[in-house]
C-alpha positions in Angstrom: 32.5 104.0 85.1 34.7 106.6 86.4 35.4 109.8 84.2 38.9 110.8 83.2 39.8 114.2 84.6 43.2 115.7 83.7 44.3 117.6 86.7 46.4 120.1 84.7 43.9 120.7 82.0 43.9 124.3 82.8 47.6 124.5 82.1 47.2 122.8 78.9 44.6 125.2 77.9 46.9 128.1 78.8 49.7 126.5 76.8 47.3 126.1 73.8 46.3 129.8 74.1 50.0 130.9 74.4 50.7 129.0 71.2 47.8 130.7 69.4 49.1 134.1 70.4 52.6 133.1 69.4 51.3 132.0 66.0 49.4 135.4 65.6 52.6 137.2 66.5 54.7 135.3 64.2 52.1 136.0 61.4 52.1 139.6 62.1 56.0 139.7 62.2 56.1 137.8 58.9 53.7 140.1 57.3 55.6 143.2 58.6 58.8 141.8 57.0 57.1 141.1 53.7 55.8 144.7 53.6 59.2 146.2 54.6 60.7 144.0 52.0 58.2 145.3 49.4 59.1 148.9 50.4 62.7 148.1 50.0 62.1 146.7 46.4 59.9 149.7 45.7 62.8 152.2 46.7 65.4 150.2 44.7 63.2 150.3 41.6 62.7 154.1 41.9 66.5 154.6 42.3 66.9 152.6 39.1 64.5 154.8 37.4 66.3 157.9 38.4 69.7 156.5 37.3 68.1 155.4 33.9 66.5 158.9 33.6 69.9 160.4 34.4 71.4 158.3 31.6 69.0 159.5 29.2 69.4 163.3 30.1 73.2 162.9 29.8 72.8 161.3 26.3 70.5 164.0 25.1 70.7 167.8 25.7 72.7 168.7 28.8 70.5 170.3 31.3 72.6 171.0 34.5 69.6 171.9 36.6 67.8 168.6 35.7 71.1 166.5 36.1 71.6 167.9 39.7 68.1 167.3 40.6 68.3 163.7 39.4 71.6 163.3 41.3 70.2 164.7 44.4 67.2 162.3 43.8 69.6 159.3 43.3 71.5 160.1 46.6 68.1 160.6 48.4 67.0 157.1 47.4 70.4 155.6 48.3 69.9 157.0 51.8 66.4 155.8 52.0 67.4 152.3 50.7 70.0 152.2 53.5 67.5 153.1 56.2 65.0 150.6 54.7 67.7 148.0 54.9 68.1 148.5 58.5 64.2 148.3 58.9 64.1 145.0 57.1 67.0 143.7 59.1 65.0 144.6 62.4 61.8 143.2 60.9 63.8 139.9 60.3 65.1 139.8 63.9 61.6 140.4 65.0 60.3 137.6 63.0 62.9 135.3 64.2 62.2 136.2 67.7 58.6 135.5 67.2 59.4 132.2 65.3 61.5 131.1 68.4 58.7 131.9 70.7 56.2 130.1 68.5 58.5 127.0 68.6 59.0 127.3 72.4 55.2 127.5 72.9 54.6 124.5 70.6 57.2 122.5 72.5 55.4 123.4 75.8 52.0 122.5 74.5 53.2 119.1 73.3 54.8 118.3 76.6 51.4 119.0 78.3 49.7 116.8 75.7 52.2 113.9 76.4 51.7 114.5 80.3 47.8 114.2 79.6 48.4 111.1 77.5 50.4 109.4 80.1 47.8 110.5 82.7 45.1 108.9 80.7 47.0 105.6 80.1 47.5 105.5 83.9 43.9 106.0 84.3 43.0 103.3 82.1 45.4 100.9 83.9 43.9 101.8 87.2 40.4 101.2 85.8 41.4 97.8 84.3 42.9 97.0 87.7 39.8 98.0 89.4 37.6 96.0 87.0 39.9 92.9 87.4 39.6 93.2 91.2 35.8 93.5 90.9 35.8 90.3 88.7 38.1 88.4 91.2 35.7 89.3 94.1 32.7 88.3 92.2 34.4 84.9 91.2 35.6 84.5 94.9 32.0 85.2 96.2 30.3 82.8 93.7 32.9 80.2 94.5 32.3 80.6 98.1 28.6 80.2 97.7 28.9 77.3 95.7 31.1 75.6 98.3 28.5 76.4 100.9 25.9 74.5 98.9 28.1 71.5 98.5 28.8 71.2 102.3 
């Protein structure tokens, strides 16, 4: 029996490797986004600590130097938070791009797998037709031999 060989197997292998690379890139982009979001949450928490510390300072004895330092720290945190928001947005864009590439790679691989399935089905039909032809030839040969004996 003949062996099925998919002519475009190397292309399917490449598509599978590209999909794996896209999965890896998406995972890294997702991880980066999570890290940047964690940094943002940390900055927001630190700012809230400074705000709370400032409230406590204002309710107790008024130390102008301490209050100006806290105000400066709060403004610094606001600036860093704004920067971090931009970094998070960029990380989100990178993740969405990686996700789109992954989806595209998955579609391309699935297309190649469908083509391979169709080629295999065609191969099976050809094998079945060849087997049927062989059976027909064998029956014709036997029928011909039987007729020769009768004559």
